[in-house]
N, C-alpha and C positions, 0 to 999 in steps of 0.2 A: 504493500500500500504506500509506504514512504517513497519508494522508487517511482511509483506512478505519479505521486504528487510532485516530486522533483522534476520529472519529465514534462509535466504539464505547466511547469513554471509557477506553481502556487507558492505564495509567501506565507510567513507565519501570521496567524490570525491575531487581531488585537482587540482590546476592550478599553473602555473608559474607567473601569474599576481600578482602584489603586493596587500597585504591586505589594504594598505593605499596609495591611489593614490596621495593625497596631499603631503605626505612625500617624495614620489618619485619625484614629481614635484619640490619640494624645492631643493632636492639634484641635480636634473638635471640642474636647474638654476645655482647652484653653479659650477657644472662641466663645463657648457658652459662658465661662466664668467672666470673660471680659464683657460679654453682652449684658449679663446681670449687673455688673458694675456700671456699665454705660447708662442703664436706666436708673439705677440706684442714685447715681451722682449727677443726674441731669440738671438738677437745680444749681449745681456748682459751676456749670459751664455757661458761656455766653449763649444767648438765644440763637444768635446768628453771627457769623463773621465772614469777612471777605476773604476769598482764596488768594494767596500770594501767586505771583507769576509762575513759579516753578511747579506749583500744584496744578494750575491750569494747563501748563505745558504737558503734563503727564497724560491729559486727556486728548492730546493731539498726536500721541505716539502711533506709529504705523501698526498694521495687522501683525500680530505675533505669528511667526512661522515655525519656531522651535519651542520645545517645552521649557517651563519654568517650574521649579519645585513649589508645591502647594503652599508651604510655609511662607515662601517669598511672595506668592500671590496674595495670601491673606494679609501679610504685612503691608503690602501696597494698598489694599482696600482699607485697612485700619488707618493708615496715614492720610488717605485722601478722602474717600467717601464717608467714613465714619466720623472724621474730624471736621467736616464742613457740611453739615446737614441743612435742610431747609429750616428746621427748628420747630416744627409743629408738635413735637412731643414735649417741648419745654413748657413749664407752667406759666411762662409769660409770653407765649405765642398766642396772639389774639387776632391775627390777620385773616381776612376772608372768612372761611367757615370750614374748619377742618377738625376732625377728631384727633386725639392725642395717643392712640394706640394703647396696647397693654401687653405685658409679657406673655400671658397665656395665649393671646391671639397670635403673637409672633411664634410661639412654640407650635401652635396649630398650623401656621403657614409652613413651618419647617417639616412637620410630620406629613402634611399634605403633599409637599414636594417629594419627600422620601417615598411615600406610598405611590405617588405618580399616576393616579387614576385620571382618565379623561372623562369629564362629566357630560359628554354628549348624551350619555344615558347608559342603559344596560343593567343587568342584574348583578349588582355589587354593592357593598356597604356604603361607599361614598355617594352613590346615586340616591340611596334611601335617606342618607343624612342631608343631602341637598334639599330633598323634598320636605324633610322634617323641619329644617330651618325656615323654609318658605311657609310651612304651616304655622310655625311659631310667630312669624311676622304677621300673618293673617289674624292670629289670636290677639296679638298686641294691639292691633288697630281695630278690632271688633268686626273684621270681615267674616262672612260665613265660611264654614268648613268646605262648602261646595265650590268656593272660588278657587282660582288657580293663581300661579305666580311663577316667577323665575328669578334666579340670582344673576346679576349682570355686573358690568365693570363699575358702574356708579350711577349717579342721578341723571346725567344726560341720557345715557342709554335706557335707563328705566322709564324716563319720560317718553322717549322715542317708541318704546314697546307699547305703552299705553295709548299713545296718539295714533300709532299704526292700526291698532285694533279699532279705535274710534273711527278713523277714516274708512276702514273696510266695512264696518257695520253700517255707517251712515251714507256710504257712497250711492246706494241704490242700484249698483251693478256689481258684477264680479270683477272688482278692480284688480285682483291678482292675475286674472286671466286676460283682461282687456286693457288694463292700464287706466291712468287718471283721465286720459283724453276721452274715455267713454262715459265719464260722469256727466249727466245731463245738465245739471246746474252746478256752477262752481261752489265748492264747499267753503264755509267760513268757520273759523275757530276764534274763540274770544278769551282774552286774558287781560289782566290789569296792565297799566303802563309801567308797573314795577316788575313785570314778569322776567324770568331768567332768560338769558340769551340762548340757552339750549333749545328753547321752543322755536325760535326762528330757524335754527339749524334743522330741527325736526321737520318744519314745514318745507324747507328746501329739499331735504332728503326724501320726503314723501312725494315730491313732485308737485306740490300745491303752490309753492312759492311764498315769499315773505308776505305778500299782500293778502294771503288767505288768513293771516293771523291779525285780527283787529285788536288794537290796544285800547282798552277802555279807561277813561279817566278814573282817578282815585279820589277819595275824600281826604279830609284833613289828616286822618290817621294813616293815609296811604293804603287803604283797603279799596278793593274794586267797588265802584259806585253801581249799586244794583239797578237803580232807575236808568242810569246812562246805558247800562248793559241791555236792559229790556228795550230801550229805544233803538239801540244799534241793531238788535236782532230784527225788530219790526222793519226798520229801514232797509236792511239787507234783503229781507224777504220781498219787500215791495220792488227792490231793484233787480230781482231775478236770481239772487244767490240762495244757497241752501245752508242755513245755519246748522252746524253739525255738532259742535263741542264747545263747552265752556271749561276753561282751565282755572280752577281755584288754586290759590297759593297759600299754603300753610307755613308761613314764615318767608318774607321776602329777604333777599340778600342784603339790601341796603339797610333796612331798619328792623327786620323781623316782623313786619306787619302780617297779620293773619286775616284773610278774607272771611266774611261771614259764610262759613261752609254750609250751614243749615239753609240759609236763604238761597244760596246757589243751587243746592240740591233741589229745593222746591221749584225754583225757576227752571232748572233743567228738565224736571218732570213735566211741568206745564208746557214747555216749548219743544218737548221731544228732542232734547239734546243729550249727547253723551256728557257725563260729568266726570272730568279727570281732575285729580288733585296732585299738584306738585308739592309733595311733603318732604323734600330732601333736606330742608332745614328743620321743620317743626313737626313732622308726622309722629315722631316717637314721643312727643310730649304726651301722647295718649297714655303712656305708662307712668307718667309722673303724678303722684297722688295729689299734689296741691295745685297743679296747673293743667291737668287733663281737660278741664272744661274749655280751655282756650281753643282746642281743635275739635270740639263737638261738631258732629256732622261728617267727619272724615269717613266714618263707617258707612255712610250713604253713597259714597262715590262709586262710579262704575270701574274706575281704575285709579291706582295710587302709585306714585314713585316715592321711594324712601331710600335712605342711605345708612346701613349699619356701620359704615366706616366713619360716621360722624358721632351720634350720641350713643351708639353701642361700642364705640372706640375700637372697632376692629381695625387691624392694620390695613392700609390701602392694598387692594381695592376691592370693594364689594358694595353693590347696590341691589335693590330689589324692586321689581314691578309686580303689583298685584292687580288682578282683573276679576271682577265679580262673575262674569259670564265665562266659564272655563271653555265652553265649546267655541265661543267667538275668539278667545285667546289662541287656542290651538289652531283654529281655522285660519288665522291670519298668517301662520308660519309653517304649518306642517307640509312637508314634501315627502312622498313615499318613493323611496328608491329601492331597486331590486337588491342592492347590497345592504339594505337596512331593514329587511323584513323581520318581523318578530318571529321567534321560534317558541315552541311549547316548553322547552327547557333550555338550560345553558345560559351563556352570557347575554344573548340577544332576547331573552325572555322578559327582561325588565323594560320599564318605560323609557322611551327616547326623549330625554329632556330637551334636546335640540329642537323639538317640535314647538317650543314655546318662545323662541327668539331667533336671532339672526346668526348666532354662533353655532357651528358644528363642534369645533374643538372648544371645550370649556374647562377652565381650571377648577380645582377643588376648593372653592371659596368658602364652603359652608363650615369647614372644620374649625377655623379660627373664631367664627361666631358661636358655634355650638359649644366649644370648650369654655369660652368666657361666660356664656350664659349659664352653663352647668356649674361652673365654679362659684359665681357670685349670685346667681338668681336674678330674675328680671326686676324684682322689687328694688334691689340696690341700684340698678341702672336708672330706674325711675327716680330714686332719691337723688342721684347725681345730677339729673336734669333739673330737678327742683333746686339743687344747690347752685348750679350755674345761673339760673334765673334770679335767685336771691343775691348772688354775687354782683350781677349787673345792677340790681336795685341799689345795693350798697355803693357801687361805683358811681351811679347817678347822684347819690346823696353827697359823695365826696366832691363831685364836680360842682354841684349847686352851692356847696359851702365855700368853694374857692373863688374869690372875687375876679381873678384873672381868667377864669374858665367859663365857657358858655356851653350850655346843653341845648341840643337841637330840639329835643322833645323827650318826654318821659318814655322810657323803654317799654316795649310790649312784652318781650321775652328776654332773650339773652344777648341782644345787640344794642349798643348805645353809640350815638354820634355826638361829638363835642369838638371844641377847638379852644386854643389859647387866643385870648382877645385882649390886646393892649390898647385898643382904640383904633385899629386899622380897618380897612375895608377892601373889597375887590381883590385884585391880583396880589397886592401886597400882603393881605391877610392869608391868602392861599399859599403864597411863597413861604411865609413864616411857618405856617403849620406843616407844610410839606417838609421843610427843613427840620423841624422838630421830629417828625416821623422818621426821616432818614437817619438822623443822628441817634435816635433810640435804637434803630436797627444796627447801625455801624458800631455803636458802643456796646452792643450785646445786651442791652438793658431789657428791651421788650420789642415785640413785633406787632405793629398796628398797620392797618390799611387806611385808605382814604376813599371818599366817595362824594357824590353830589346829591343833595336832598333839597327839593323845592328850589333848585337852581343855585344853591349855595354849597361851597366846599366845606367838608367836615372830616375830622379824624374819626375812625371807626374802630370800635372794640367789639369783637364777637367771642364770647367765652364758651367754647365747646371743649372744655379741658378738665379732666378729673384731677389734675395736679394743681390747679390754680387755688391759691389761698387769699384771704382778705389782705394779708401783709403784702402780697404781690400788687394788689390794687392801690394800697397806700403808697408803695414805692413808685408806681406809675405816675400818680398825681404829683408827687414830689419832683420826679425827674422831668415831667412835662413843663411844670412851672419853672424849674431851674434852667432848662434849655431855652424856654421862651424868653426868659430874662437875659440869658447869655447871648442869644442870637440878636435880640433887639439892641443890647448894649454894644455889640460888635458892629452894628449898623448894616447888617446883611440885608435888611429890608427897610423900606421907608414908606411913608404914607403918600 
């Protein structure tokens, strides 16, 4: 046999498994120890820091052609990637809207990668766990057990899933077979003028175009104006359009405003519209004992998008789309292929989870959510949501008590907008506050973002962080005032 192989020119077979498992085991123990220390000591590090030129240069290195010992590879990761994070696991990271991860979830991600299952479906434990986590999400939001859902990359994709089903149900034709050009009357979707940008992307991806999404004015609290919505629907019908879907927002990115979901549910029933809720910021408030009332009505939606990688603090990435009508959900995506036929036994005897979304290859996202929920219980996650909302209220009080700071409005949930105000206006005021924000980041003190509310520029704090403490908020106010005075004294801005 060896002679035959040699004569055929066959070379030695290779594998990616290590030649010395004991060596890998030792390195793995070191990596886990350092990972635990990394999270344990996160408060002692800067929130963020700029990468020096030599570190940036490492990411321009050419494609490696020959091997490097694993210990050296790990050392490079430690010096570069681990040393210069975005910062969102830090207790003083409050930019945009991100969860802060947790060790158990990270362990789940590691085990999921080791197990290596493809969650396209099939008869195996990971597939059942994926479905179980979806069922838990339904239970948290008060959806019926008969509803369906799918785990996806995040909120943008979860919204696209829900809006795809809405389009197909309301099209009046088999849009999967004939395309959007076969729709007799152009569809109209409705959301507030505070709606997330992913909905525009969804309209474009669905072939409807940005103009199919009508932005409805908001009230003083930046919630969708129900009367204006009703008038827009009537106007569109009279103009020959087909109103199809209203998108309620359970927590806007700018301020955390929550639309009146019960009123939207009633209007959707009256007008025969699909009712979708973008709950990527606030849907999980439904599990918070003191604040669940804020999202009352979310359980009435036809579809909901939510993000376990926010207030369930799962490591990025994992989102979830829930759809009340399971048949409509599957009908929007199922494609039966001869190589994916179900069998009475064996691996292909399980459900094909790919029938509920766009991905055929799907990562094992469920384990990190499952493990953390099992370890802590859903009630603790609910208390942490209440804690973040209470912390924002505390911060708003600090802002109101400081004469040099200005609060845009009382916070609704866990987002507050404010600014340093020494008597400036317009671009000078914006430049001053932007400089404060950037120095907070560059000095590693805290990470804030900024935004525009009612046409004015504000600094923005969003606390979606289980590590944040009131002392961190005291420090933030102290440092904002210090920097504001310092920058003003330096003459970097003028009126």
